[in-house]
C-alpha positions in Angstrom: -32.5 42.1 -34.0 -30.9 42.0 -30.7 -32.8 45.1 -29.6 -36.0 43.6 -30.9 -35.4 40.3 -29.2 -34.7 42.2 -25.8 -38.0 44.2 -26.3 -40.0 41.1 -27.0 -38.6 39.4 -24.0 -39.4 42.4 -21.7 -43.0 42.5 -23.2 -43.4 38.9 -22.5 -42.2 39.3 -19.0 -44.7 42.2 -18.5 -47.6 40.2 -19.9 -46.7 37.3 -17.6 -46.7 39.5 -14.5 -50.0 41.1 -15.6 -51.6 37.6 -15.9 -50.3 36.6 -12.6 -51.4 39.7 -10.7 -54.7 40.2 -12.5 -56.8 38.6 -9.7 -55.4 41.0 -7.1 -56.0 44.1 -9.2 -59.5 44.9 -8.0 -58.7 44.1 -4.4 -56.4 47.0 -4.0 -59.4 49.3 -4.3 -57.5 52.1 -6.1 -60.2 52.5 -8.7 -63.3 52.1 -6.4 -62.1 54.0 -3.1 -62.3 57.8 -3.2 -59.7 60.1 -1.7 -62.1 61.3 0.9 -62.6 57.8 2.1 -58.9 57.2 2.3 -58.5 60.3 4.3 -61.3 59.3 6.7 -59.7 56.0 7.1 -56.4 57.7 7.9 -58.0 59.9 10.5 -59.8 57.0 12.2 -56.5 55.1 12.3 -54.8 58.2 13.8 -57.7 58.6 16.4 -57.3 55.0 17.3 -53.6 55.4 17.6 -54.0 58.6 19.7 -56.6 56.7 22.0 -54.2 53.8 22.4 -51.5 56.3 23.2 -53.7 58.0 25.8 -54.7 54.8 27.3 -51.1 53.8 27.6 -50.4 57.1 29.4 -53.2 56.4 31.8 -51.9 52.9 32.4 -48.4 54.2 33.0 -49.8 56.8 35.5 -51.7 54.2 37.3 -48.7 52.0 37.4 -46.7 54.9 38.8 -49.3 55.4 41.6 -49.3 51.7 42.4 -45.6 51.8 42.7 -45.8 54.9 45.0 -48.5 53.3 47.2 -46.6 50.1 47.4 -43.5 52.1 48.6 -45.6 54.0 51.2 -47.1 50.8 52.4 -43.7 49.2 52.8 -42.5 52.3 54.7 -45.6 52.2 57.0 -45.0 48.6 57.5 -41.4 49.2 58.5 -42.5 52.0 60.8 -45.2 49.8 62.5 -42.5 47.2 63.0 -40.3 49.7 64.7 -43.2 50.9 66.9 -44.2 47.4 67.8 -40.6 46.6 68.6 -40.4 49.7 70.9 -43.7 48.8 72.5 -42.4 45.3 73.3 -39.4 46.9 74.8 -41.4 49.3 77.0 -43.8 46.4 78.2 -40.7 44.3 79.0 -39.2 47.2 81.1 -42.5 47.7 82.9 -42.8 44.0 83.6 -39.2 44.0 85.1 -40.0 46.9 87.4 -40.6 45.6 91.0 -43.4 47.6 92.7 -43.0 47.3 96.5 -46.2 46.4 98.4 -47.9 49.5 99.8 -47.2 50.3 103.4 -50.5 49.9 105.3 -51.6 53.4 106.6 -53.2 53.2 110.0 -56.5 54.8 109.7 -56.8 58.1 111.5 -59.1 57.5 114.4 -61.4 60.4 115.3 -61.1 61.4 118.8 -63.8 59.9 120.9 -65.5 62.8 122.7 -65.3 62.4 126.4 -68.7 61.8 127.9 -70.0 64.7 130.0 -69.5 63.9 133.6 -72.5 63.0 135.5 -73.9 66.2 137.1 -73.4 66.4 140.8 -75.9 68.6 142.4 -74.2 71.2 144.5 -75.6 71.7 147.9 -77.3 75.0 148.6 -75.4 77.5 150.4 -76.3 78.1 154.0 -78.3 81.3 154.7 -75.9 82.0 157.6 -72.9 82.7 155.3 -72.7 86.3 156.3 -73.9 87.4 152.8 -76.2 90.4 152.7 -78.5 88.7 150.3 -79.0 84.8 150.5 -81.9 83.1 148.9 -82.5 79.6 147.4 -79.0 78.8 148.6 -77.5 81.6 146.5 -75.4 84.1 148.3 -74.4 87.6 146.9 -73.8 91.1 148.1 -74.9 92.6 144.8 -77.9 95.0 145.1 -78.7 95.4 141.4 -80.6 92.1 140.4 -82.4 90.9 137.3 -84.5 87.7 137.6 -84.9 85.7 134.4 -87.8 83.2 134.5 -88.5 80.3 132.1 -92.1 80.4 131.1 -92.1 77.4 128.6 -95.0 74.9 128.5 -93.0 72.4 130.6 -93.0 74.9 133.5 -96.7 74.2 133.9 -95.7 71.1 136.0 -93.8 73.4 138.4 -96.3 76.3 138.8 -96.2 76.4 142.6 -92.4 75.9 142.8 -91.9 78.9 140.5 -94.3 81.2 142.4 -92.7 80.1 145.8 -89.2 80.7 144.6 -90.0 84.1 143.1 -91.8 85.2 146.3 -88.8 84.0 148.4 -86.5 86.1 146.4 -88.8 89.2 146.7 -89.1 88.8 150.4 -85.3 89.3 150.8 -85.5 92.6 148.8 -84.9 95.9 150.7 -85.1 99.5 149.4 -81.4 99.4 148.9 -82.0 96.8 146.0 -83.1 97.4 142.5 -84.7 94.5 140.6 -86.6 93.5 137.5 -88.3 90.3 136.4 -88.1 89.0 132.8 -90.3 86.0 132.0 -89.6 84.4 128.6 -91.2 81.8 126.4 -91.3 80.6 122.7 -91.3 83.3 120.0 -89.5 84.8 121.8 -92.0 86.8 123.8 -91.7 88.3 127.2 -93.7 89.2 130.4 -91.8 91.8 132.4 -92.0 93.6 135.6 -92.0 96.6 135.6 -93.9 96.7 132.3 -91.1 98.7 130.6 -88.6 96.2 131.6 -86.4 98.5 133.6 -85.1 97.9 137.0 -87.1 99.4 139.9 -86.3 100.3 143.5 -87.4 97.4 145.8 -89.7 99.5 148.1 -92.8 97.9 149.7 -95.1 99.0 146.9 -92.8 97.7 144.2 -92.4 94.4 146.0 -96.2 94.1 146.5 -96.9 94.7 142.8 -94.2 92.3 141.8 -95.8 89.6 143.9 -99.1 90.2 142.1 -97.3 89.9 138.8 -95.8 86.6 139.9 -99.2 85.2 140.9 -100.5 85.8 137.3 -97.3 84.5 135.7 -98.1 80.7 135.4 -101.3 81.4 133.4 -98.9 82.6 130.6 -96.7 79.5 130.5 -96.4 78.0 127.0 -94.1 77.5 124.0 -90.4 76.8 123.9 -87.3 77.8 125.8 -85.3 80.6 124.1 -82.9 81.1 127.0 -80.1 82.7 125.0 -82.3 85.7 123.8 -83.7 86.2 127.3 -80.1 86.4 128.8 -79.0 88.9 126.1 -82.0 91.0 127.0 -81.1 90.8 130.8 -77.4 91.7 130.1 -78.6 94.8 128.2 -79.8 96.2 131.5 -76.2 95.9 132.9 -77.2 94.6 136.2 -74.8 93.5 139.0 -76.3 90.0 139.2 -78.7 87.8 137.2 -80.7 84.9 138.7 -81.8 82.4 135.8 -84.6 80.0 136.7 -85.4 77.2 134.3 -86.6 73.5 134.1 -85.2 72.6 130.7 -82.2 73.0 128.4 -82.5 75.9 125.8 -83.8 75.3 122.4 -82.5 78.4 120.6 -78.9 77.0 120.2 -76.4 74.5 121.5 -76.3 74.8 125.4 -72.5 74.9 125.4 -72.4 77.5 122.7 -75.0 79.6 124.5 -72.8 79.6 127.7 -69.9 80.8 125.4 -72.0 83.5 123.8 -73.5 84.8 127.0 -70.1 84.9 128.8 -68.6 86.9 125.9 -71.5 89.4 126.1 -71.3 89.7 129.9 -68.9 92.7 129.5 -70.1 94.2 132.9 -69.1 91.0 134.5 -72.4 90.6 136.2 -72.7 87.5 138.5 -75.0 84.9 136.9 -76.6 82.5 139.3 -78.7 79.6 138.1 -81.6 77.7 139.6 -82.8 74.3 138.3 -86.5 73.9 138.8 -88.1 70.4 139.2 -86.4 67.0 139.2 -83.2 68.4 137.6 -81.0 65.3 138.5 -82.7 63.4 135.6 -82.0 66.2 133.1 -78.3 66.0 132.4 -78.3 68.7 129.7 -80.2 71.2 131.9 -78.0 70.7 134.8 -74.7 70.9 132.9 -75.9 74.0 131.1 -76.9 75.8 134.3 -73.7 74.7 136.1 -71.4 75.9 133.4 -73.4 79.1 133.0 -72.9 80.0 136.7 -69.3 78.7 136.9 -68.1 80.8 133.9 -69.8 83.9 135.2 -68.8 84.0 139.0 -72.2 82.7 140.1 -73.6 79.7 141.9 -75.9 76.8 140.9 -78.7 75.4 143.0 -81.6 73.0 142.5 -85.2 73.6 143.5 -86.8 70.2 143.4 -89.6 70.9 146.0 
């Protein structure tokens, strides 16, 4: 009876539990949900779990990068602070430096060229100086002479002076002399006596022909004044003396440099005498040029104004 009573009590308890849980029985879904559906649900939950796990990994990685960047920024900020601090120290040191005022430098003054002295016409030499050959105020004992004549256009104003001066020189020639005449003008071009430009003995026939050449010379005046080339041509004949006649400064170089060049080329040490034609006192460049040419080559200078 005790066993039966225990069994009946257990059965009663079971029925009571069934009655209480009856309304939740269908909600468990054990009889309506298939095994496949449950497995699918499990897979989806695993996928969601894995996705959440992956997202958490990405988040953790991003957080790590953020911490690293923040550390680098803090380091850079500290370095910039150090640089700014050093820069401030340098600027302060520069400010404290006392720069002395520059010492004024006196400008170098270029030497003022001395003005050329006023030409002083030298008086003609006397014809009674005892020289064997004295003409136009020039005295020399040389017997081998080349006459260089300016034939530029400006000499047209002095035609008669040129002819008279040349004839005066020719009248002093003797058969002991040799001579040549070189007329020059722009180009340069030349008119020479004799025609070949060589020196000729000053006999009566040569002097007569030379005077005829001189009469025709003014008709050929024209052009510039290439004195340097004419003097080089005369020096090539190696005469003992040269007489240069001109009314203007040369135009084929600096007058002073021409004097230097001609003097250097005068290796035979020929006397170079110079004659200024016309109103030479008003032409300072011409007068100084002819004076220096004569002075540097053992010659004399004279003016022929009339």
